[in-house]
GUKEBA-309449 format. One record per atom (N, C-alpha, C, CB): x, y, z. Coordinates in steps of 0.2 Angstrom, whole numbers, plus 5000, padded with zeros to 4 digits. Glycine has a CB too. Example, Ala and Ser with C-alpha at 12.3 -4.5 7.8 and 13.67 -1.06 7.14 Angstrom:
! GUKEBA-309449
506649725039/506249785039/506649845039/505749785045/506449895035/506849955036/506450005039/507049975029/
***
This chain:
! GUKEBA-309449
500851014918/501150954919/500650894918/501450944926/500850844914/500350794913/500350744920/500650744907/499650714920/499550674927/499750604925/498750684929/499850574930/500150504929/499550464927/500350464937/499750424922/499150374919/499050314923/499350354913/499450294927/499350234931/499150244938/499850194930/498850194940/498650194947/499150174952/498050164948/499450214956/500050194960/499850124964/500250254965/499250124967/499050064971/499150004967/498350074974/498950004961/499049954956/499649914955/498749964951/500149954957/500849924956/501049874962/501349984956/500549874968/500749844974/500649764972/500349864982/501149724975/501149644973/501449614979/501549624966/501449544979/501849514984/502549504983/501549444985/502949524987/503649524986/503949464991/503949594988/504549444990/504849404995/505549424995/504949324993/505749425002/506549445003/506949385002/506749475010/507549395000/507949334998/507949275003/508649354997/507649225001/507649165005/507149165011/508249155009/506749215011/506249225017/505549245014/506549275022/505049235018/504449255015/504349325016/503949215017/503949355012/503849435012/503449445019/503549465006/503549515020/503249535027/502449535025/503449615028/502149505031/501349505030/501049575033/500949435034/500649595028/500249655030/499549645033/500249705024/499349685037/498649685040/498249715034/498449725047/497549685033/497149695028/497049765026/496449665029/496949815031/496849885030/497449925027/496649915036/498049895027/498649935026/498749945018/499349915030/498949995016/499150005009/499950025010/498650065005/500349995005/501050005006/501250065003/501449955003/501750105005/501950165002/502350154995/502450205008/502250204991/502650194985/503450214987/502350244979/503850164985/504650164985/504950214980/504950084985/505050264980/505350304975/506150304975/505050374975/506450274970/507150274970/507450324965/507350194968/507850364968/508050434964/508650414961/508150494969/508650414954/509250404950/509550474947/509050364944/509850464942/510150524938/509550574935/510650504932/509550634939/509050684937/509350744935/508450694942/508950794930/509250854928/509350904935/508850894923/509850944935/509850984941/509750954948/509351044940/509450994953/509350964959/508750914960/509351024965/509050854963/508550804964/507950824968/508750754967/507950864973/507350884977/506850914973/507650924983/507050954968/506550984964/506050934960/506851024959/506350874957/506050824954/505650774959/506550794949/505850764964/505550734970/504950764971/505950724976/504950824972/504250874974/503850864968/504450954975/504150864962/503650864956/503250794956/504050874950/503650744957/503350674958/502750674963/503850634959/502950694969/502450694975/501850734973/502850714982/502050794970/501450844968/500950814963/501750904967/501350784958/500950764953/500450704955/501350734947/500750664960/500350604963/499850634966/500850554968/499950684970/499350724974/498850744970/499650774978/499050774964/498450804960/497950754958/498750834953/498250694957/497850634954/497450604960/498350574950/497850584965/497550544971/497350584977/497950484973/497450644978/497350674984/498050684988/496950634988/497950714994/498550724998/499050674998/498450745005/499750684998/500250644998/500750665003/500550644991/500950605007/501550625012/502150595010/501350595020/502650625009/503250605006/503750605012/503550655001/504050545013/504650535018/505250525014/504450475024/505850565016/506450555012/506850525017/506750625010/507150465015/507550425020/508250445019/507450355019/508550485023/509150505022/509550515029/509150575019/509650465033/509950455039/509750515043/510650465037/510150545047/510050595052/509650655048/510650615055/509650665042/509350715038/508650695036/509750745033/508350635037/507650605036/507150665037/507550555040/506650665033/506150725034/505550705030/506450805031/504950735032/504350725030/504050785027/503850685035/503650775022/503250835019/502550815016/503750865013/502050855017/501450845014/501250885008/500850855020/501050855003/500850884997/500150894995/501150864991/499850954994/499250964992/498750934998/499050924986/498950965004/498450945009/497850985010/498850945016/497751025006/497051055006/497051105012/496551005007/497551145013/497651195018/497751165025/497051225018/497751105026/497851085033/498551095036/497751005033/498551115042/499151135045/499451065049/499051195051/500151055048/500450995051/500851025057/500750955046/500950985062/501351005068/502150995066/501150965074/502551025070/503351025068/503550965072/503651095070/503250935077/503550875081/503450815076/503150865088/503950775076/504050715071/503550665073/504750685072/503450645079/502850595081/502150625079/502950585089/502050685081/501450715079/501350725072/501350785083/501850745068/501750745061/501550685058/502350765058/501950625060/501750565058/501050545059/502150515061/500750555065/500050545067/499550585063/499950555074/499750645062/499250685058/499250675051/499450765059/499850665048/499950645041/499550575040/500750645038/499550535044/499250465044/498450475044/499450415050/498250525048/497550535048/497250575041/497450565055/497750605038/497550645032/497450605026/497950695031/497950555025/498050525019/498350455020/498450555014/498150405015/498450345014/498950345009/497950285014/499050395005/499550405000/500250425002/499350464995/500650375003/501350395005/501850375000/501550365012/502350415000/502950404996/503550395001/503050454991/503950345000/504650335004/505150344998/504650275008/505550394999/506050414994/506750394997/506050484992/507150354993/507850334994/508250354988/507950264995/508850354989/509350384983/509550314980/509950424985/509950324974/510150264970/510650214973/510350284963/510950244979/511350204983/511050144986/511850244988/510350144987/509950094991/510150024988/509250104991/510249974992/510349904990/509749884987/510449864995/509849844980/509249824977/508949764981/509449794971/509249724985/508949674989/508449704994/509449634993/508749764998/508249805003/507649834998/508749865006/507749854992/507249884988/506649834987/507549914982/506949774985/506449714984/506149694991/506749654981/506549694996/506249665002/505849715005/506849655007/505749775003/505349825007/504549805005/505449895004/504449765000/503749744999/503349804996/503449725005/503649854993/503249914991/503249914984/503449984994/502749954981/502749964974/503350014972/502049994971/503749994967/504350024966/504350074960/504949974965/504550134960/504550184955/505350214955/504050234956/505650214949/506350244948/506250314945/506850184944/506450364948/506550434945/507150444941/506450484951/507150474935/507750474931/507650524926/507850404928/508150554923/508150594917/508250544911/508750644918/508350574905/508350534899/508950544895/507750534895/509450584898/510050584894/510450514894/510550634897/510950514890/511350454889/511550414896/511850464885/511850454900/512150434906/511650414911/512550494910/511050454911/510550434916/510150374913/509950494917/510150364907/509850294905/510250234906/509650294898/510850244905/511350194907/511350174914/512050214904/511350224918/511250204925/510550174927/511350264930/510050204924/509350174925/509350094923/508850204921/509650084917/509650004916/510049964920/509949994908/510649994923/511049964928/510549944934/511650004929/510249994936/509849984943/509349934941/509450054945/508949934935/508449884934/508749814934/508149894927/509349804931/509649744932/509849714939/510349744928/509949764943/510249744950/509549724954/510649804954/509049764952/508349744955/508149674952/507849804955/508249664946/508049604943/508449544947/508249604935/509049554947/509449504951/509149484958/510149524951/509049544961/508749534968/508049504968/508649594972/507649514963/506949484963/507049404961/506549524958/507549394957/507649324955/507849274961/508249314950/508349314965/508549284971/508049274976/509149324974/507449314976/506949304981/506349264978/506649374982/506449234972/506049184969/505449214965/505749144974/505549284963/504949314959/505049294952/504949394960/504449284949/504449274942/504249334938/503849224940/503949384941/503849444938/503749494942/503249434933/503949554941/503849614945/503849684941/504349624951/503349714942/503249784939/503649834942/502549804939/504049874938/504349934941/504150004937/505149924941/503950044940/503750114937/504250154936/503150144940/504250194930/504750234928/504450304928/505050214921/504850354932/504550424933/505150464929/504550454941/505050484922/505550514918/505350584918/505450474911/505950624918/505850694919/506350734915/505850724926/506250804914/506650844911/506750854904/507250824914/506350814899/506450824893/505750824889/506750764890/505750834883/505150844879/504650774880/505250844871/504050784881/503550734882/503650674877/502850754882/503750684871/503850634866/504450594867/503850654859/504950624870/505650594871/505550544878/506250644872/505250574883/505150534889/504750474888/504750574893/504150474884/503750414882/504150364878/503050444878/504550404873/504950344869/505450314872/505250374862/505750344878/506350314881/505950264886/506650364885/505350274888/505050214892/504950164888/504350234895/504650174882/504550114877/505150074876/504250134870/505750114874/506350074873/506650034879/506950124870/506450064885/506750024891/506249964891/506650064898/505649964891/505149914891/505449854886/504549944889/505549884880/505749834875/506449804877/505749864868/506849834879/507549814881/507449764887/507949864884/507049774892/506949724898/506649664895/506449754903/506249664890/505849604887/506349564883/505149624883/506749604879/507249564875/507849534879/507549614869/507949564885/508449534890/508149484894/508749584894/507449464894/507149424898/507149434905/507349354896/507049494907/507149514914/506449494917/507349584915/506449484924/505849474927/505549544929/505849424934/505949594929/505749654930/505349684923/506349714934/504749714924/504349734919/504349814920/503649694920/504749854917/504649934917/504149954913/505349974915/503850014916/503250034913/503250114915/502649994914/503050164910/502950234912/502450244917/502950274906/502650264923/502150284929/502050354929/502350254936/502550394927/502350464928/502950504923/502450484935/502750564920/503250594916/503150674918/503150584907/503650714918/503650784919/504150814915/503750804927/503850844909/504350884905/504750944908/504050914899/504450974912/504751034916/504451044923/504551104911/504851084926/504751104933/504051144933/505351134936/503551124938/502951174938/502851184946/502251134935/502451224947/502351244955/502051184958/501851314955/502251184964/502051134968/501751154975/502551084969/501251124978/500951144985/501151094991/500151144984/501551124995/501851085000/501751125007/502551064999/501751085012/501751105019/502551135021/501551055024/503051105017/503651115019/503851055024/503751195024/504651045023/504950985027/504850995035/505750965024/504850935038/504850925045/505450865046/504150905048/505850875051/506350825052/506050765056/506950855057/506250705053/505950645056/506450595059/505650605050/506650615065/507250575068/507150505069/507450615075/506450485069/506350405070/506650365064/505650395071/506750405059/506950365052/507650365051/506550385046/508050395056/508750405055/509150335054/509050445060/508950285058/509350225059/509050165055/509350205066/508450185051/508050125048/508350115040/507350145048/508250045039/508350035032/507650035028/508649955031/507650015022/507050025018/506449985020/507150015011/506549915021/505949885025/505749905031/506149815026/506149925036/505849955042/505550015042/506349955047/505850065037/505550125036/504850115033/506050165032/504750075028/504050055026/503650035031/504150005021/503849985035/503449965041/503250015045/503749905045/503650065047/503450115051/502950165048/504150155054/503050175041/502450215038/501850175038/502650235031/501850115038/501250075037/500850085044/501350005035/501250085050/500850095056/500450165056/501350095062/500750215053/500450285052/499850275047/500950345050/499950235042/499450235037/498850195040/499750205031/498850155046/498250125048/497750175051/498550075052/497950235052/497450285053/497150295060/496850275049/497550245065/497350265072/497650325075/497550205077/497250365078/497550435080/498050425086/497050475082/498150375089/498550365094/499150315093/498250345101/499250295086/499650235085/500450265086/499550205078/500550325085/501250355086/501350405091/501550375079/500850425094/500750485098/500950455106/500050515098/501150505110/501350495117/500550485120/501750545121/500550445125/499850435128/499650495132/499850375132/498950505131/498750565134/498550555141/498050595130/498650605146/498550595153/497850615154/499050645157/497450575157/496750595158/496650605166/496250545155/496250645168/496050655175/495650595177/495650715176/495750565184/495350515187/494650535187/495550505193/494150485186/493450495186/493250435191/493050495179/492950455196/492650405201/491950395201/492950435208/491750325203/491050315204/490650315196/490750355209/491050305191/490750295184/490850225182/490950355180/490450205177/490550135175/490850145167/489850095175/491350105165/491650055170/492050095176/492049995166/492250055181/492650085186/493250095184/492550055192/493550155184/494350175182/494750135187/494450255182/495350115184/495850075188/496450125190/496150025184/496550125196/497050165199/497450145205/496750225200/498050155205/498550145211/498450195215/499250135209/498550195222/498550245227/499050295225/498750225233/498750355225/499150415223/499850415226/498850485225/499950395233/500650405236/501150355233/500550395244/500850305229/501350255227/501650275220/500950195226/501350325216/501550345210/502150405211/500950375206/502550405207/503050455207/502750525207/503550445201/503050565211/502750645212/502750675206/503050695218/503250665201/503250705195/502850675190/503950695192/502450625191/501950595186/501250595189/502150525184/500850635185/500150635187/499850565186/499750685183/499250555191/498950485190/498650485184/498350475196/498550425180/498250425174/497750365173/498750405169/497150385171/496650335170/496450335163/496050355174/496550275159/496350265152/495850205151/497050235148/495750175146/495250125145/495450075149/495150105138/494850045152/494949985157/495249925153/494149965160/495249915147/495549865143/496249875142/495149855137/496549925144/497149935143/497549935150/497250015139/497949875151/498249865157/498849915159/498449795157/499049955155/499550005156/499350045162/499750045150/498750065163/498450105168/498650075175/497750125167/498750015176/498949985182/499650005184/498749915183/500050025180/500750035180/500950105180/501049995175/500850155184/501050225183/501750235183/500750265189/502150185185/502950195184/503150185177/503350145189/502650155173/502850155166/502550195161/502650085164/502850215156/502550255150/502350215145/503150315147/501750235142/501450185137/501850185131/500750205136/501950135128/502250125121/501650115116/502850065121/501550165112/500950165108/500850125102/500750235106/501050065103/501050015097/500649955100/501749985095/500449905096/500149845098/500449785093/499349845098/500449725096/500649665093/499949645089/500849595098/500149635082/499449625078/499249555079/499549635070/499649505083/499349445084/499049435092/499849395084/499249495095/499049505102/498849565104/499449475107/498349595101/498149675102/497949685109/497549695098/497749625113/497549645120/498149655125/497149585123/498849645122/499349655127/499649725126/499949615125/499649755132/499849825133/500649825133/499649865140/500849885130/501549895130/501749955134/501849905123/502249955138/502550005142/503250005142/502249995149/503550065145/504350075145/504450095151/504550125139/505050075155/505250095162/505750145160/505450035166/506050175166/506550225166/507150205163/506550265172/507250135163/507950105161/507950085153/508050045166/507350095151/507250085143/507050015142/507750095139/506849975147/506649905146/505849915143/506649865153/505649865139/505049845137/504649805142/504949815130/504049835144/503549785148/502949765144/503249825155/502749705144/502149675140/501749655146/502349605135/501149675146/500549665151/499949635148/500349735154/499849575150/499249535148/498849525153/499449465145/498149515151/497649495156/497549415157/497049525154/497349395162/497349325164/496949285159/497049315172/496449315156/496049285151/496349265145/495449325149/496949285144/497349275137/498049275139/497249325132/498249225143/499049215145/499449195140/499149165150/499149155134/499649135128/499849195124/499249085124/499449255125/499549315121/500249345123/499049375123/500449325129/501149355131/501749325126/501249335139/501649265125/502149225120/502149255114/502049155120/501549275110/501549305104/501849375104/500849315102/501649405109/501949485109/502649475111/501549515116/502949435115/503649435116/503949415109/503849385121/503749365106/504149345099/504049415095/503749285096/503549445094/503449505090/503949555092/502649525090/503949575098/504349625101/505149605100/504249645109/505349555100/506049535098/506149535091/506249465101/505749515087/505749515079/505749585077/505249485076/505449635080/505349705078/505749755082/504649735079/506249725086/506549775091/506849835088/507049745095/507249835083/507549895080/506949935078/508049875074/506449915075/505849965073/505549995079/505349915069/505449955084/505149985090/505650045093/505049935096/506250025093/506750075096/506750135092/507550045097/506750135085/506750195081/506150235082/506950165073/505550195083/504950235084/504850255090/504450195082/505150235095/505050255102/505650255105/504650205106/506050315105/506750325108/506850305115/506950395107/506350305119/506350285126/506650225127/505750305129/506450175123/506750105123/507450105122/506450065119/507850065126/508650065125/508849995124/508950095133/509449995122/509849935121/509849905114/509549875126/510349885112/510449845105/510049785105/511149835103/510049745110/509549685111/508949705115/509949625113/508449665114/507749685117/507849665124/507149655114/507649705129/507549685136/506849685137/507949735141/506549635138/505749625139/505549595146/505449585133/505049635149/504849605155/504149595154/505049655162/503849535156/503249505156/502849515162/503349435154/502149535161/501749545166/501049505165/501649615167/500749475170/500149445169/499749465175/500249375169/499049495173/498649525178/498149475179/498349585176/498049445185/497649385187/496949405190/497949335191/496449375188/495749395191/495749365199/495049365187/496049305200/496149275206/496749265209/495649215206/497049295214/497649275216/497849205217/497749305223/497349165218/497549095219/497849055212/496849055221/497749095207/497949075200/498649075200/497549115195/498949115204/499749125204/500049065206/499949185208/499849015210/500148965213/500548925207/499648925217/500148915202/500548875197/500948915192/499948835193/500948975193/501349025188/501949045191/500849075186/502049035198/502649055201/503349015198/502649045209/503849055198/504549035195/504449025187/504748985198/504049065184/503949055177/504349105173/503249055175/504649155177/504849215174/504449275173/505149195168/503749265174/503249315173/503049355179/502649275170/503049415179/502849455186/502049445186/503049535186/501849435192/501049415193/500849475197/500949345196/500149485195/499849535199/499049515199/499849605196/498749555204/498049545204/497749615205/497749495209/497149625205/496749685206/496249675212/496449715199/496149725216/495749715221/495349795222/496049695228/494749795224/494349855225/494549875232/493549845225/494649945233/494849975239/494450035240/495549985240/494250055246/493950115248/494450175248/493450105255/494250235246/494650295246/494150355248/494950315238/494350405250/493950465252/493450485246/494350535254/493750465239/493250485234/492750435232/493650505228/492950375235/492450315233/492850255231/491850335228/492550205229/492950135228/493450145221/492350085226/493950115222/494450115216/494750045216/494950175217/495050035211/495349965210/496149975210/495049935203/496449935213/497249945214/497549885213/497449975222/498149885211/498649835209/498949805215/499149845203/498949745215/499349695221/499849655218/498849655225/500449665219/501049625216/501049565220/501749665215/501149505216/501149445219/501849405220/500649395216/502249445216/503049425216/503449475214/503149355212/504049465213/504549515211/505049485206/504949545217/505549535203/505949505198/506249445201/506449545196/506549445207/506949395210/506549335211/507249415216/505949335214/505549275215/505249245209/505149285220/505149285203/504849265197/505349215194/504749335193/505949215194/506449175191/506449105195/507149205191/506549045191/506748985194/507348985197/506648935189/507448945203/508048945206/508548875203/508048935214/
***
């Protein structure tokens, strides 16, 4: 099989959703390639695997996510013998640590507006028979209309043509590029990959990814970008660590008797306020504009935001971010419940006297004091109000 002549990363550009600015990415994030599957010879899955495997031969390991409702699944190609777990969250974490090369695969029924709004480099997979090329031209026209509506003046779209002789595949790509130019489309199709025949692929096998079942293309791309950031705990459940006493920095811990008996005491980094709240489970995400705000989830599925007194304005940023990304957070962390966001705000104060001006603001207020235990000094949380007194009358 011939290798792709183009660098998939070079396809990335700035996209606009219809009438709205494009999603802003953090500097270190590489967008996944959005592979739109059109009319292909025989079974589509065979050619999807060929595309991912060919990309992996050129660029290194590739993580493929097929967005297919409840049947959404992930697969790693040419992972150099690395074993991946069968758990969905653990698979995302491990794949994110292995590679930054991701492919998000959708079928031709995907809305053109959602394809453009994803902000991803786009590649369309297609055969070259008459019916396939007619469907491919129609899809390009729909993407072109969505791009124009979003205010784009030019947009590259890769073509992955398969199942015919190499000369025919290249000739088809040339004719499609000429057609787009003659039609004055803003979409500029070009040949990104071609595979005349099916060849052997190297894959870890598919793993069900339930967190993608309710996501559209832009939300799925954003979830993949979280995994692509490479933080080993971005998508994983928080680890439970044993308490360590009389070490610096001093670990924070509530009295053991106040914690639910079914949950062991947890001690994590001192900068992470979630350790003060053993009744909450950690939500392993962070607001990009307020990374110091810890996220937790209670047994009813409400989201809790925990900020330190040194940065009280971060709560507002985190609250707006959580509301705007609620559907994505719910899909990635199923313990969160509700169609609309239920968010509880916490502020941990250095001095209890600071709470005087903050009562009745809707924020739960806490302070931390040092107490003596049989094992030595520990820091414990003291609640300064409750949900009823936090609200204004």
